[in-house]
C-alpha positions, 0 to 999 in steps of 0.5 A: 512695542516690538513684534515679539511683544505684540505676539506675546500680548495678542495671544497670552495677554502679557505685556513683557517677557519673563527673564531669559525668554526673549533671549531664548526666542531671539536665538531660535529666530536667529536659526540657532539650535537652542537649549532652554533650561528654565525652572518649572513655571518659568515660561518654557512654552512661551519660548517656543510658541512665540517663535513658532508664530513668528516664523514661517511654517508649522511648529512640531512639538515632541512631548512625552505626556498626552495630558501635557499635549492636550493641555497645551493644544487646548490653550493654543486653540483658546488663543485662536491658534490652530493646534492638534496633538496625535495621541494613542487614543486616536484612530488611524483615520484621525491620525491620517486627517491630522497629518493631512492638515499638517501637510496642507498648512492647516496647523500652526502647532502639531504635538506628537510623542517621541514614539509617534515620530518613528512611525511610517505614516509620520515619516512619510508625511513629515517630508511634505510638511512646511516645518519652521521649528522643531521643539523637544519638550522635557528634553531631560528625557533624552538622558539615560541617567534620568529616571524618566528616560525614554529610548525614543527621545534618543532617536529624535536626531534622525529628523535632522536629515529631513529637517536639516535647515529647521532650528531645534529648541530643547526645553527642560527644567532639570538637566545636569551639566553632563545632560546639557 
């Protein structure tokens, strides 16, 4: 069994990857920026969670929905991984503590909204974090043609100046050829 399959089995109990998952994961591990276009229920989360564990450093996941972040954090914690989300329901002190955990190696996965990555407290701390992977979940939200366009998604590229050697994986179930 290869190391990626071992991670898949250890944390998710699956013996094999679904179609395209392993190729997407390998592209990320090969330091390639990657767009993963898989159907709803096609296992997009595995495509960033497995390499997030396999790579050195923490994985930052940019996600648009608090409920989605909280659900994924709960699943990762249940699997024995260190995960947290920064949400609007948190106090400044709670955010500060969570970011300190991210800086000092206390997290494997940090979930944040696209709006949160533009805050001064986040920008001050990200330069101190050991980030191994940057994930853009629901990446179709970048497109101004979509009904769920989020202007903050268009500013994610600014992180490239800080995380210039970190691969990025963007995931979506819906993207036209133009959006891709």
